[in-house]
C-alpha positions as CSV (number, residue, x, y, z in Angstrom):
1,M,20.3,16.7,3.8
2,Q,16.9,17.7,2.4
3,N,18.4,18.8,-0.9
4,W,20.3,15.5,-1.2
5,I,17.1,13.5,-0.6
6,V,15.2,15.6,-3.3
7,A,18.0,15.2,-5.8
8,N,18.2,11.5,-5.3
9,E,14.5,10.7,-4.9
10,P,14.1,8.1,-7.7
11,W,17.1,6.1,-6.6
12,L,16.3,6.3,-3.0
13,R,12.8,5.0,-3.7
14,L,14.1,2.2,-5.9
15,A,16.8,1.2,-3.4
16,A,14.4,1.2,-0.5
17,F,11.8,-0.8,-2.4
18,G,14.3,-3.4,-3.7
19,F,15.9,-3.8,-0.3
20,A,12.5,-4.2,1.5
21,L,11.3,-6.7,-1.1
22,V,14.3,-8.9,-1.0
23,L,14.5,-8.8,2.8
24,L,10.9,-9.7,3.3
25,L,10.8,-12.5,0.7
26,T,13.8,-13.9,2.5
27,V,12.6,-13.7,6.1
28,E,9.1,-14.9,5.2
29,G,10.7,-17.9,3.6
30,L,12.6,-18.6,6.9
31,W,9.7,-17.8,9.3
32,P,6.4,-18.3,7.3
33,R,3.1,-17.6,9.0
34,R,1.2,-19.9,6.7
35,G,2.3,-23.1,5.0
36,G,1.2,-24.8,1.8
37,P,2.0,-24.2,-1.9
38,M,2.4,-20.5,-2.6
39,Q,2.3,-20.8,-6.5
40,H,5.4,-18.6,-6.7
41,R,6.1,-19.0,-10.4
42,V,2.7,-17.8,-11.7
43,R,1.9,-15.3,-8.9
44,W,5.3,-13.7,-8.6
45,T,5.7,-13.3,-12.3
46,A,2.2,-11.6,-12.5
47,N,2.6,-9.5,-9.4
48,L,6.1,-8.2,-10.1
49,S,5.2,-7.6,-13.8
50,I,2.2,-5.5,-12.6
51,V,4.4,-3.3,-10.4
52,V,6.8,-2.6,-13.3
53,L,3.9,-1.7,-15.5
54,D,2.5,0.6,-12.8
55,V,5.7,2.5,-12.4
56,L,6.2,2.9,-16.2
57,L,2.6,4.2,-16.7
58,V,2.9,6.7,-13.8
59,R,6.2,8.0,-15.1
60,L,4.8,8.2,-18.6
61,L,1.3,9.6,-18.0
62,I,1.8,11.6,-14.8
63,P,5.6,12.5,-14.8
64,L,5.0,15.3,-12.3
65,G,3.9,12.8,-9.6
66,A,3.5,13.6,-5.9
67,T,7.1,14.8,-5.5
68,G,6.9,17.1,-8.5
69,T,3.6,18.5,-7.3
70,A,5.3,19.3,-3.9
71,I,8.1,21.1,-5.6
72,W,5.7,23.1,-7.8
73,A,3.7,24.1,-4.7
74,E,6.9,25.1,-2.9
75,V,8.1,27.3,-5.8
76,H,4.7,29.0,-6.1
77,G,4.0,29.2,-2.4
78,Y,0.8,27.2,-2.8
79,G,-1.0,25.2,-0.1
80,V,-1.7,25.5,3.6
81,F,1.8,24.9,4.9
82,H,3.2,27.7,2.7
83,R,1.0,30.1,4.6
84,T,2.4,29.1,8.0
85,D,5.8,29.6,9.7
86,W,6.0,26.3,11.5
87,P,9.3,24.3,11.8
88,L,9.9,21.9,8.9
89,A,9.8,18.9,11.2
90,V,6.3,19.9,12.4
91,E,5.0,20.4,8.9
92,A,6.5,17.2,7.7
93,A,5.0,15.2,10.5
94,L,1.5,16.7,10.0
95,A,1.8,16.2,6.2
96,F,2.7,12.5,6.7
97,L,-0.3,12.0,9.0
98,A,-2.6,13.8,6.6
99,L,-1.5,11.7,3.7
100,D,-1.7,8.5,5.6
101,L,-5.3,9.4,6.7
102,L,-6.1,10.1,3.0
103,I,-4.8,6.7,2.0
104,Y,-7.0,5.1,4.6
105,W,-10.2,6.8,3.4
106,Q,-9.3,6.2,-0.3
107,H,-8.8,2.5,0.4
108,R,-12.1,2.4,2.4
109,L,-14.0,4.2,-0.4
110,F,-12.6,1.8,-3.0
111,H,-14.4,-1.0,-1.2
112,L,-17.7,0.9,-1.0
113,I,-17.9,2.4,-4.5
114,P,-18.7,-0.2,-7.1
115,W,-16.4,1.1,-9.8
116,G,-13.7,1.6,-7.2
117,W,-14.1,-2.0,-6.1
118,R,-13.8,-3.2,-9.7
119,L,-10.3,-1.6,-9.9
120,H,-9.3,-2.6,-6.4
121,R,-10.5,-6.2,-6.3
122,M,-7.5,-7.3,-8.4
123,H,-5.4,-6.7,-5.3
124,H,-7.8,-9.0,-3.3
125,S,-8.0,-11.7,-5.9
126,D,-4.6,-13.0,-5.0
127,V,-5.2,-16.5,-3.5
128,E,-2.1,-16.3,-1.4
129,F,-0.7,-13.6,0.8
130,D,3.0,-12.7,0.7
131,A,5.1,-9.6,0.1
132,T,4.4,-9.6,-3.6
133,T,0.7,-9.1,-2.9
134,G,1.7,-5.7,-1.5
135,V,2.6,-4.5,-5.1
136,R,-0.4,-6.1,-6.9
137,F,-2.5,-3.1,-7.8
138,H,-4.3,-2.5,-11.0
139,P,-2.7,0.3,-13.1
140,G,-6.0,2.2,-13.2
141,E,-6.1,2.2,-9.4
142,I,-2.5,3.4,-9.2
143,L,-3.0,6.2,-11.6
144,L,-6.2,7.4,-9.8
145,S,-4.5,7.1,-6.5
146,M,-1.6,9.2,-7.7
147,L,-4.0,11.9,-9.0
148,I,-5.7,12.0,-5.6
149,K,-2.4,12.2,-3.8
150,M,-1.2,15.0,-6.0
151,I,-4.3,17.1,-5.2
152,A,-3.8,16.5,-1.5
153,V,-0.1,17.4,-1.7
154,L,-1.0,20.6,-3.6
155,A,-3.8,21.6,-1.1
156,L,-1.5,21.0,1.9
157,G,1.6,22.5,0.4
158,A,3.3,19.4,1.8
159,P,7.1,19.7,2.3
160,V,8.9,17.9,-0.5
161,V,11.0,15.8,1.9
162,A,7.8,14.7,3.7
163,V,6.2,13.5,0.4
164,I,9.4,11.6,-0.5
165,L,9.6,9.9,2.9
166,F,5.9,9.1,2.8
167,E,6.2,7.5,-0.6
168,I,9.1,5.4,0.6
169,A,7.3,4.4,3.8
170,L,4.1,3.5,2.0
171,N,5.9,1.2,-0.4
172,A,7.9,-0.5,2.4
173,T,5.0,-0.9,4.8
174,S,2.8,-2.3,2.0
175,L,5.4,-5.0,1.5
176,F,5.8,-5.6,5.2
177,N,2.1,-5.8,6.1
178,H,1.5,-8.3,3.3
179,A,4.4,-10.5,4.2
180,N,3.8,-14.2,5.0
181,L,5.8,-13.6,8.2
182,R,5.4,-15.1,11.6
183,L,6.0,-12.5,14.3
184,P,6.0,-13.5,18.0
185,P,2.6,-12.6,19.5
186,A,4.1,-10.1,22.0
187,L,6.0,-8.3,19.1
188,D,2.8,-8.3,17.0
189,R,0.8,-6.7,19.8
190,A,3.5,-4.1,20.5
191,L,3.9,-3.1,16.8
192,R,0.1,-3.2,16.2
193,A,-0.3,-0.4,18.7
194,C,1.2,1.9,16.1
195,V,1.7,0.3,12.8
196,V,-0.1,-2.3,10.6
197,T,1.3,-5.8,11.0
198,P,1.0,-8.8,8.7
199,D,-1.4,-10.5,11.0
200,M,-3.6,-7.3,11.2
201,H,-3.7,-6.8,7.5
202,R,-4.1,-10.5,6.6
203,V,-7.7,-10.2,8.0
204,H,-8.3,-7.6,5.3
205,H,-7.6,-10.3,2.6
206,S,-10.1,-12.8,4.1
207,V,-12.6,-14.4,1.6
208,H,-15.3,-13.3,4.1
209,R,-16.8,-10.0,3.1
210,H,-17.2,-8.7,6.6
211,E,-13.5,-9.3,7.3
212,H,-12.1,-7.9,4.0
213,D,-14.2,-4.8,4.7
214,S,-12.1,-4.0,7.7
215,N,-8.5,-3.1,8.6
216,Y,-8.0,-0.6,5.8
217,G,-4.8,1.0,7.1
218,F,-1.4,0.7,5.4
219,N,1.0,2.5,7.6
220,L,-0.6,3.4,10.9
221,S,-3.1,1.2,12.7
222,W,-4.7,4.1,14.5
223,W,-7.2,5.0,11.8
224,D,-9.1,1.6,11.9
225,R,-9.6,1.9,15.6
226,L,-10.6,5.5,15.4
227,F,-13.1,5.0,12.6
228,G,-14.5,1.7,13.8
229,S,-13.1,-0.6,11.0
230,Y,-10.8,-2.7,13.2
231,T,-11.0,-6.5,13.3
232,A,-8.4,-8.0,15.6
233,Q,-8.3,-11.6,14.3
234,P,-9.9,-13.7,11.5
235,A,-12.7,-16.0,12.5
236,D,-11.1,-19.0,10.8
237,G,-7.6,-18.4,12.2
238,H,-4.5,-17.2,10.4
239,T,-3.2,-20.5,9.3
240,T,-6.5,-22.0,8.1
241,M,-8.3,-18.9,6.8
242,Q,-9.0,-18.7,3.1
243,V,-7.4,-15.7,1.4
244,G,-8.7,-14.0,-1.8
245,L,-12.1,-13.8,-3.5
246,A,-14.5,-16.6,-4.2
247,R,-15.0,-15.5,-7.8
248,F,-11.3,-15.6,-8.9
249,R,-9.7,-18.8,-7.7
250,E,-8.5,-20.6,-10.8
251,P,-4.8,-20.6,-11.8
252,A,-5.7,-18.8,-15.0
253,D,-7.1,-16.0,-12.9
254,Q,-3.6,-15.2,-11.6
255,T,-2.1,-14.6,-15.1
256,I,-1.2,-11.0,-15.9
257,T,-3.7,-10.9,-18.8
258,R,-6.6,-11.9,-16.6
259,L,-5.5,-9.5,-13.9
260,L,-5.4,-6.5,-16.2
261,T,-8.9,-7.3,-17.7
262,Q,-10.4,-8.1,-14.3
263,P,-12.3,-4.7,-13.9
264,V,-14.4,-5.6,-16.9
265,A,-14.8,-9.3,-16.1
């Protein structure tokens, strides 16, 4: 099974991403959390064009990627887990947790460090909040994030299958927790005990600084509670809160050209 997953990694990731995107855009259209115009034509064109550009640049500039790094570490016996004799399931679970914690702190630091925020703020400048917001990341941030992830995978000696499953989960949960999806309150509470829900992450996209500097998690909701960055609900309510950044609210700011040049704006 592991060999099959490794051999089919690109297609598995593409299929999982495509399925999750289509499913979430469909269900959020049926059960939206917030109403009003979503500016689909301009936003979706820009957001989906950005993700295509991100994937092409990563494949071109860092072809090894996180999976290739894990394979190299396995072949050369490099990293912490290649010096242990633990069951694969244990190593995979620990590697998944470690990588998710890394993403939490990387995200939090990108809010704190000025040059990191210049790269990351493109993600926050979306004036609406739907599944496509979950793929709206500046190419510079994506490339830097991949390099950080590769270093972590190398240091851990993370199992190849764990890295692939983490990448698939990270893409899927980013789409899910950005979805404009109405979940029953009881279901939201139950899910939020473990994973980041759309209502939890929407707070992070509030126009208010103290709210968008909270709820940094992507997969697991534990880290925000553990490290004191958890905000349960937005002060202005989910249906009336303003999403985005005060500085970038014009329709022209949502075009792909403006998005790509935003770090130097």
